[in-house]
KOLVEX-387781 format. One record per residue (C-alpha): x, y, z; residue number from 1. Coordinates in pm, 1 decimal. Each point is the difference from the previous one (the first is absolute). Layout:
N
+----------+----------+----------+-----+
|        X |        Y |        Z |  nr |
+----------+----------+----------+-----+
|        X |        Y |        Z | NUM |
...
+----------+----------+----------+-----+
END
This chain:
117
+----------+----------+----------+-----+
|        X |        Y |        Z |  nr |
+----------+----------+----------+-----+
|  12279.6 |  11177.2 |   8653.8 |   1 |
|    -30.1 |   -377.5 |     -5.4 |   2 |
|     30.7 |   -211.1 |    310.1 |   3 |
|    159.6 |   -340.6 |    -27.4 |   4 |
|     26.8 |   -271.6 |    258.1 |   5 |
|    300.8 |   -213.5 |     64.0 |   6 |
|     49.2 |   -359.7 |    109.7 |   7 |
|     -8.4 |    102.7 |    367.5 |   8 |
|   -351.1 |    145.0 |    -28.7 |   9 |
|   -247.6 |   -283.1 |     33.2 |  10 |
|   -328.1 |    193.7 |     17.2 |  11 |
|    -26.9 |    202.9 |   -318.4 |  12 |
|   -357.5 |     27.3 |   -133.2 |  13 |
|   -113.7 |   -116.0 |   -341.0 |  14 |
|   -171.4 |    290.2 |   -176.8 |  15 |
|   -207.7 |    -16.2 |   -317.8 |  16 |
|    -29.0 |    364.0 |    -98.1 |  17 |
|   -288.6 |    186.0 |   -157.3 |  18 |
|    -16.8 |    -67.2 |   -373.0 |  19 |
|    180.0 |   -333.8 |     36.7 |  20 |
|   -172.1 |   -327.7 |    -89.9 |  21 |
|    136.8 |   -330.7 |    126.9 |  22 |
|   -126.3 |   -341.8 |   -101.9 |  23 |
|    127.0 |   -270.8 |    232.8 |  24 |
|     13.6 |    -99.4 |    364.0 |  25 |
|    181.0 |    190.3 |    276.3 |  26 |
|    133.3 |   -181.0 |    306.9 |  27 |
|    201.4 |    171.6 |    273.4 |  28 |
|     42.7 |     -0.4 |    377.7 |  29 |
|    -32.9 |    378.1 |      9.1 |  30 |
|   -226.4 |    277.1 |   -129.8 |  31 |
|   -153.0 |     31.0 |   -346.6 |  32 |
|   -144.2 |    334.5 |   -109.4 |  33 |
|   -222.2 |      2.1 |   -307.8 |  34 |
|    -69.0 |    335.1 |   -165.0 |  35 |
|    -26.3 |   -143.5 |   -351.3 |  36 |
|   -168.1 |   -314.7 |   -132.0 |  37 |
|     86.1 |   -359.3 |     94.6 |  38 |
|   -152.1 |   -311.4 |   -154.3 |  39 |
|    119.0 |   -283.7 |    220.1 |  40 |
|     12.1 |   -126.5 |    356.2 |  41 |
|    177.6 |    190.1 |    277.9 |  42 |
|    144.7 |   -159.4 |    313.3 |  43 |
|    168.4 |    238.4 |    245.4 |  44 |
|     19.0 |    114.1 |    361.5 |  45 |
|   -178.9 |    326.4 |    -88.0 |  46 |
|   -188.1 |     88.8 |   -318.0 |  47 |
|    -94.1 |    360.7 |    -70.8 |  48 |
|   -227.7 |     61.3 |   -297.6 |  49 |
|      6.4 |    375.6 |    -45.1 |  50 |
|   -260.2 |    227.6 |   -156.5 |  51 |
|     11.6 |    -70.8 |   -369.2 |  52 |
|    163.2 |   -337.1 |     67.8 |  53 |
|   -170.0 |   -314.4 |   -123.8 |  54 |
|     65.2 |   -368.6 |     65.7 |  55 |
|   -171.0 |   -281.3 |   -186.4 |  56 |
|     92.8 |   -313.5 |    191.1 |  57 |
|     27.6 |   -148.9 |    347.9 |  58 |
|    161.6 |    191.3 |    287.3 |  59 |
|    147.3 |   -187.9 |    295.8 |  60 |
|    148.6 |    222.8 |    270.3 |  61 |
|     21.7 |     77.9 |    368.0 |  62 |
|   -108.4 |    360.5 |    -61.6 |  63 |
|   -210.3 |    141.2 |   -283.4 |  64 |
|    -46.6 |    373.7 |    -55.8 |  65 |
|   -258.5 |     36.8 |   -275.3 |  66 |
|    -43.2 |    347.4 |   -149.0 |  67 |
|    -41.1 |   -110.7 |   -362.8 |  68 |
|   -155.8 |   -301.2 |   -174.3 |  69 |
|     35.0 |   -371.5 |     72.9 |  70 |
|   -172.6 |   -241.9 |   -235.0 |  71 |
|     51.1 |   -336.8 |    162.9 |  72 |
|     13.8 |   -167.6 |    338.8 |  73 |
|    215.0 |    111.9 |    292.7 |  74 |
|    114.0 |   -201.5 |    300.8 |  75 |
|    143.8 |    234.7 |    263.2 |  76 |
|     39.3 |     42.3 |    373.0 |  77 |
|    -83.9 |    371.1 |      8.4 |  78 |
|   -198.2 |    170.7 |   -276.5 |  79 |
|     -8.8 |    380.0 |    -12.3 |  80 |
|   -251.6 |    119.3 |   -258.2 |  81 |
|    -13.9 |    371.3 |    -81.1 |  82 |
|   -262.3 |    229.1 |   -152.3 |  83 |
|     89.8 |    -37.1 |   -370.5 |  84 |
|     53.8 |   -376.9 |     16.0 |  85 |
|   -175.6 |   -243.0 |   -229.2 |  86 |
|      9.1 |   -376.3 |     28.8 |  87 |
|   -168.8 |   -305.8 |   -143.9 |  88 |
|     66.3 |   -354.7 |    116.3 |  89 |
|     27.9 |   -128.1 |    357.3 |  90 |
|    184.8 |    189.4 |    272.9 |  91 |
|    112.1 |   -243.8 |    273.0 |  92 |
|    134.3 |    181.3 |    308.3 |  93 |
|     60.3 |    -15.8 |    376.7 |  94 |
|    -39.9 |    377.8 |     47.9 |  95 |
|   -191.2 |    232.3 |   -234.1 |  96 |
|     24.1 |    380.7 |      6.4 |  97 |
|   -220.7 |    196.3 |   -240.8 |  98 |
|     33.3 |    377.1 |    -35.2 |  99 |
|   -269.2 |    195.0 |   -184.9 | 100 |
|   -222.0 |   -113.5 |   -284.8 | 101 |
|    160.8 |   -267.2 |   -215.4 | 102 |
|    -91.8 |   -182.9 |   -317.8 | 103 |
|     17.1 |   -343.7 |    155.9 | 104 |
|   -196.7 |   -258.0 |   -191.6 | 105 |
|    174.7 |   -291.7 |    161.0 | 106 |
|    -81.5 |   -274.8 |    243.2 | 107 |
|    143.8 |     59.5 |    347.1 | 108 |
|    120.4 |   -310.4 |    184.6 | 109 |
|    146.2 |     22.2 |    350.3 | 110 |
|    282.7 |   -252.9 |     19.2 | 111 |
|    -35.3 |   -278.4 |    254.4 | 112 |
|    343.3 |   -158.9 |    -50.2 | 113 |
|    283.2 |     72.0 |    244.1 | 114 |
|    177.5 |    337.2 |    -38.9 | 115 |
|    347.0 |   -149.5 |     33.8 | 116 |
|    -38.0 |   -244.0 |   -286.5 | 117 |
+----------+----------+----------+-----+
END
């Protein structure tokens, strides 16, 4: 069964499924879930990079849930990094939550700018 949204639904997520490869930028006010491969920049309220998901590019988001691989910088308010996560680049954050052993090879930078900007 397929689920479709209509014009009245303003919060549908963007999902890049496993086995899918997207080259290009994604920009949305809502959630982006990556289970496939994205080469490009992502700007969203929430970015979820699932196990097996890979992003090569910059992530800008309020919330980041990193289970997969991010090759590039991320500027977020809250970063949640899980046990299978891998990242290179710079992770700029206000709040950082790390669960388990991760493959982080990135620079961590606590943001000093204002949260509401």
